[in-house]
C-alpha positions in Angstrom: 6.6 -12.6 7.1 5.3 -14.3 3.9 5.1 -17.6 5.6 2.6 -16.1 8.0 0.3 -15.0 5.3 -2.2 -17.9 5.5 -2.5 -17.7 9.2 -3.0 -14.0 9.0 -5.8 -14.5 6.4 -7.3 -17.2 8.7 -7.3 -14.8 11.6 -9.3 -12.3 9.6 -11.7 -14.8 8.2 -10.5 -14.4 4.6 -10.8 -17.3 2.2 -9.0 -15.5 -0.4 -7.6 -12.0 -1.3 -7.3 -10.0 -4.5 -4.7 -7.5 -5.2 -5.9 -4.8 -7.7 -3.0 -4.1 -10.0 -2.7 -0.6 -11.5 0.1 1.7 -12.6 0.5 3.0 -9.1 3.1 1.2 -7.1 1.7 -1.2 -4.8 3.8 -2.5 -1.7 1.4 -5.7 -1.4 1.9 -6.5 -5.1 5.7 -6.2 -4.9 5.6 -8.3 -1.7 4.0 -11.2 -3.4 5.7 -10.9 -6.8 9.3 -10.2 -5.7 9.3 -6.8 -7.4 8.0 -7.8 -10.9 6.7 -4.6 -12.5 3.1 -5.2 -13.6 0.6 -2.4 -14.3 -2.6 -4.1 -15.5 -4.6 -7.1 -14.0 -5.1 -8.9 -10.6 -3.5 -11.1 -8.3 -5.5 -13.8 -6.4 -4.3 -15.7 -3.4 -6.6 -18.4 -1.9 -5.9 -19.4 1.6 -3.6 -22.3 1.6 -2.6 -21.9 -2.1 0.1 -20.0 -3.9 -0.8 -16.6 -5.5 -1.9 -16.5 -9.2 -1.4 -13.6 -11.6 -3.9 -12.6 -14.2 -2.3 -9.8 -16.3 -2.5 -8.0 -19.6 -1.0 -10.1 -22.5 1.5 -7.4 -22.9 2.9 -8.1 -19.4 3.1 -11.9 -19.2 6.9 -12.0 -19.7 7.4 -9.4 -16.9 4.9 -11.2 -14.7 6.8 -14.5 -15.2 9.7 -13.0 -13.3 7.6 -13.4 -10.2 7.9 -17.1 -10.3 4.1 -17.3 -9.9 1.5 -19.0 -12.3 0.5 -16.4 -14.9 -2.6 -16.2 -16.9 -4.0 -13.6 -19.4 -6.6 -11.3 -18.0 -7.7 -10.1 -21.4 -8.9 -13.5 -22.8 -11.5 -14.8 -25.1 -13.9 -15.0 -22.0 -13.6 -11.3 -21.4 -14.2 -10.4 -24.9 -17.3 -12.5 -25.0 -18.5 -10.7 -21.8 -17.9 -7.3 -23.6 -20.4 -8.4 -26.3 -23.3 -8.7 -23.9 -22.4 -6.4 -20.9 -21.3 -2.9 -20.2 -17.6 -2.7 -19.6 -17.8 -2.3 -15.8 -20.1 -5.2 -15.5 -17.9 -7.2 -17.8 -14.9 -6.7 -15.8 -16.7 -7.6 -12.6 -17.9 -10.9 -14.3 -14.3 -11.6 -15.4 -13.2 -11.3 -11.8 -15.8 -13.8 -10.7 -14.6 -16.2 -13.5 -11.1 -15.8 -12.2 -12.0 -16.4 -8.6 -13.9 -19.5 -9.7 -10.8 -20.7 -11.7 -8.9 -20.3 -8.5 -11.3 -22.4 -6.5 -13.2 -19.4 -4.9 -16.9 -19.8 -5.3 -18.1 -18.4 -1.9 -16.7 -17.0 1.3 -15.0 -13.8 2.2 -12.5 -12.1 -0.2 -10.3 -9.1 0.9 -9.5 -6.4 -1.7 -5.9 -5.0 -1.5 -3.6 -3.0 -3.8 -3.5 0.6 -5.1 -5.4 2.5 -7.7 -8.1 5.0 -8.4 -10.7 4.7 -5.5 -13.5 5.6 -7.9 -12.7 2.6 -10.1 -12.0 0.2 -7.2 -15.3 1.2 -5.4 -17.2 0.9 -8.6 -15.9 -2.5 -9.3 -16.9 -3.7 -5.7 -20.3 -2.4 -6.2 -20.7 -4.4 -9.4 -19.4 -7.5 -7.7 -21.7 -7.1 -4.8 -24.6 -6.6 -7.3 -23.8 -10.0 -8.8 -25.1 -11.7 -5.7 -22.7 -14.6 -6.0 -22.3 -15.6 -2.3 -18.9 -14.1 -2.1 -18.5 -11.3 0.4 -15.9 -8.7 -0.6 -14.4 -6.7 2.1 -11.6 -4.2 3.1 -9.9 -3.6 6.5 -11.0 -0.6 8.7 -7.8 -0.6 10.9 -4.9 0.7 8.8 -2.3 0.1 11.5 -3.2 -3.6 11.9 -4.0 -4.5 8.3 -3.1 -7.9 6.9 -0.1 -6.8 4.9 1.0 -4.3 7.6 1.3 -7.2 9.9 3.0 -9.4 7.5 5.5 -6.8 6.5 6.5 -6.5 10.3 9.0 -9.2 9.9 11.3 -10.0 7.0 12.4 -13.4 5.4 15.9 -14.1 4.1 15.0 -12.9 0.5 13.7 -9.6 1.8 16.7 -9.1 4.0 18.9 -9.8 1.0 17.2 -7.0 -0.9 17.4 -4.6 1.9 21.1 -5.3 2.5 21.7 -4.5 -1.1 19.8 -1.1 -0.8 21.7 -0.4 2.5 25.2 -1.0 0.7 24.3 1.1 -2.3 23.0 3.9 0.0 26.4 3.8 1.9 28.1 4.4 -1.4 25.8 7.3 -2.3 26.7 8.8 1.2 30.3 8.3 0.5 30.0 10.1 -2.9 28.1 13.1 -1.2 30.8 13.3 1.5 33.5 13.5 -1.2 31.6 16.0 -3.3 31.2 18.5 -0.4 34.8 17.8 0.6 36.0 18.8 -2.9 35.1 22.4 -2.1 37.2 25.0 -0.3 36.6 27.8 2.2 37.2 31.5 1.1 36.1 34.4 3.3 33.6 32.3 5.1 32.0 30.9 1.9 32.2 27.3 0.6 33.1 27.4 -3.1 34.0 25.1 -5.9 37.2 25.5 -8.0 35.3 27.9 -10.3 34.3 30.2 -7.3 30.6 29.0 -7.2 29.1 28.9 -3.8 27.8 25.5 -2.6 24.1 25.4 -1.9 21.8 22.9 -0.5 20.0 22.6 -3.8 23.4 21.6 -5.5 24.0 18.9 -2.9 20.6 17.4 -3.4 20.8 17.4 -7.1 24.2 15.6 -6.8 22.8 13.0 -4.4 19.7 12.5 -6.6 21.9 11.8 -9.5 24.2 9.6 -7.6 21.3 7.5 -6.3 20.2 6.8 -9.9 23.7 5.4 -10.7 23.1 2.9 -7.9 19.5 2.0 -9.1 17.9 3.9 -6.2 15.6 7.0 -6.2 15.3 9.9 -3.6 12.0 10.0 -1.9 12.3 13.4 -0.4 15.6 13.6 1.5 16.3 16.0 4.3 19.3 18.3 4.1 18.7 21.1 6.6 21.3 23.5 8.0 21.4 25.6 11.2 18.0 26.7 12.5 16.2 24.5 9.9 18.2 21.5 11.2 16.3 22.1 14.5 13.0 21.2 13.0 13.2 17.3 12.4 11.2 17.3 9.1 12.5 20.5 7.6 13.8 19.6 4.1 16.3 22.5 3.9 16.1 25.5 1.5 17.5 24.9 -2.0 19.1 28.3 -2.4 20.8 28.4 1.1 24.5 28.5 0.9 26.3 25.9 3.0 28.3 27.6 5.9 31.2 26.3 7.9 30.4 25.3 11.6 26.8 24.9 11.2 25.1 21.5 11.9 23.5 19.9 8.8 21.0 17.1 9.4 21.2 14.8 6.3 18.4 12.3 6.4 18.4 10.1 3.4 15.8 7.3 2.7 16.0 6.1 -0.8 14.1 3.3 -2.4 14.6 0.9 -5.1 13.9 2.4 -8.5 10.1 2.2 -9.4 9.2 1.3 -5.9 10.6 -1.4 -3.6 12.6 -1.6 -0.3 13.7 1.5 1.5 16.9 2.2 3.5 16.9 5.0 6.1 20.0 6.8 7.5 20.7 10.1 9.0 24.1 11.8 9.6 24.7 15.2 11.1 27.7 17.0 9.5 29.4 20.2 10.4 31.6 21.6 7.5 35.2 22.5 8.4 34.7 22.5 12.1 31.9 22.2 14.8 31.1 24.6 17.5 31.4 23.4 21.1 27.6 23.5 21.6 27.0 21.3 18.6 29.8 18.9 19.4 28.4 18.5 23.0 24.9 17.7 21.6 26.3 15.4 19.1 28.2 13.4 21.7 25.0 13.1 23.7 23.1 11.9 20.7 25.8 9.3 20.0 25.6 8.1 23.6 21.8 7.8 23.2 22.3 6.0 19.9 24.6 3.4 21.7 22.1 2.9 24.4 19.4 2.0 21.8 21.6 -0.3 19.8 22.9 -2.2 22.9 19.4 -2.5 24.5 17.2 -3.4 21.6 16.6 -7.2 21.5 13.9 -9.6 20.3 11.3 -10.4 23.0 11.3 -7.0 24.7 8.6 -4.3 24.6 9.7 -1.7 21.9 8.8 1.1 24.3 11.5 0.1 26.7 14.2 1.2 24.3 12.7 4.5 23.8 12.2 5.0 27.6 15.9 4.2 28.2 16.9 7.0 25.7 14.3 9.3 27.3 15.8 8.7 30.7 19.3 9.4 29.4 18.3 12.8 27.8 16.2 14.0 30.8 19.0 13.2 33.1 21.1 15.4 30.8 18.6 18.4 31.0 16.7 17.9 27.8 12.9 17.9 27.4 11.3 14.8 25.9 7.8 13.9 24.7 7.4 12.1 28.0 8.6 14.9 30.2 7.1 17.8 28.2 4.4 16.4 25.8 4.3 18.4 22.5 7.7 19.9 23.2 9.6 21.4 20.0 12.9 21.5 21.8 15.1 18.7 23.0 14.3 15.0 22.1 11.1 15.5 20.2 10.3 12.1 18.5 10.3 8.4 18.9 13.5 6.5 18.8 12.7 4.6 15.5 10.3 2.7 13.4 10.1 -0.5 11.2 10.7 -0.1 7.5 10.6 -2.3 4.4 8.4 -1.6 1.3 7.1 1.4 3.3 9.2 3.9 4.9 7.3 3.5 8.1 6.1 0.2 9.3 5.7 -1.7 12.5 7.1 -1.8 15.1 6.9 1.7 16.4 9.6 2.6 19.1 7.9 5.3 21.2 7.1 5.4 24.9 3.4 4.7 24.2 3.9 1.8 21.9 2.4 -1.6 22.5 4.6 -3.3 20.0 7.1 -6.0 20.8 10.5 -6.4 19.2 10.8 -9.6 17.2 13.4 -11.6 15.3 13.0 -10.6 11.6 12.2 -6.9 12.5 14.1 -4.2 10.4 14.0 -1.0 12.3 15.6 2.4 12.6 17.5 3.7 15.7 17.5 7.5 15.4 17.8 9.7 18.5 18.2 13.5 18.0 18.3 16.8 19.8 16.7 19.9 18.3 17.2 23.6 19.3 16.0 25.7 16.5 16.2 29.0 18.4 19.8 28.2 19.2 20.5 27.5 15.6 21.1 23.7 15.5 19.8 20.3 15.4 21.5 16.8 15.6 20.2 13.4 14.5 22.1 10.2 13.9 20.3 7.1 12.5 21.1 3.6 11.3 18.8 0.9 9.9 19.2 -2.4 11.7 17.6 -5.8 11.8 17.0 -8.3 14.6 18.6 -11.7 13.8 17.4 -15.1 14.7 19.5 -15.0 17.8 17.5 -11.9 18.9 20.6 -9.6 18.6 20.4 -6.3 16.7 22.7 -6.1 13.6 23.4 -2.8 11.7 22.6 -2.7 8.0 24.1 0.9 7.7 27.8 0.9 7.4 28.7 4.5 6.7 30.9 6.3 9.2 29.6 8.7 11.9 32.1 11.7 11.7 30.7 14.9 12.7 33.2 17.3 11.1 33.4 17.1 7.3 36.7 18.6 6.3 37.0 21.0 3.3 39.8 21.1 0.7 42.7 23.4 1.7 
């Protein structure tokens, strides 16, 4: 959570941090600027002080939307440095000027953000060569980095954005359901009114366009049918015609346009009817889903939720990663994960996780069963958050019907 940032910096011995600003989307920058779209400059946060932005003069108005103090990166000082120094050395010297203006003359400064590694490493080498008494550092542990840890719990403003993304995703799902339902069945084929077969590619194009209408963008949705649905990360084949009675795993994880908060939801649909085998698997997945939702609470080890679901599936004759490590049939993945500005964040909800569930977590609950050689897979997923009272609250509101009726 943002309110923990200073204590997280102190725990890492950071007197300040810099976020390198580039055209590449940067979750840490979004996090500290409330989604302001900035593509040139740097952000400086001294421990115990508010972040400060130094940006291109072309972007001062956009940067002001962050609510932070904004200064021009390209200033008279920089142009004076250009007169006497090569460009790379001039930019490094400008960074040192900015750090000094922010009250950082010595100590340890962490480097964060996104950009071209070659330029970032080159800048750090120039800074180190300046011998200023400032130690510039990164973080070797990707899973326990400063921002990874901060992202783990969400504050009220973050939750508001995520609720909005969730509501808009529900609307896109409703539109996709209605689009498919507008087709009819003829001689075993699913056709539109003009007689054109409905394909996975056509559904995906419809969903991508619809997401844009809600200021969201697709980040690689899964829409996999039949045997392909039996592989959890199979995206589905664009030219495959949709068929009645086959399970379809539809995993949608859109993001705010241009980068921002994610939502993550999966539904399993079977068009016109479901086979008894798919229906039985679906009912068990829904039972596992309910177990996860009812059990997950703040203050408990995340692994306990996964273990309860594994117990249920194993008792019903399915392999799990605990009973059969590496299995590709049965329940083959963890129950869920945190999400926010990244689609995968802490906590992880696997049987080997050491994470604890906490108030402020936003997590997915997504049990599934996969039998590719029997021609089906089933998964159901909602995104939820853990409230201040420690209880799990769903963010996803879209219905969980298995059978999607076609037009008659």
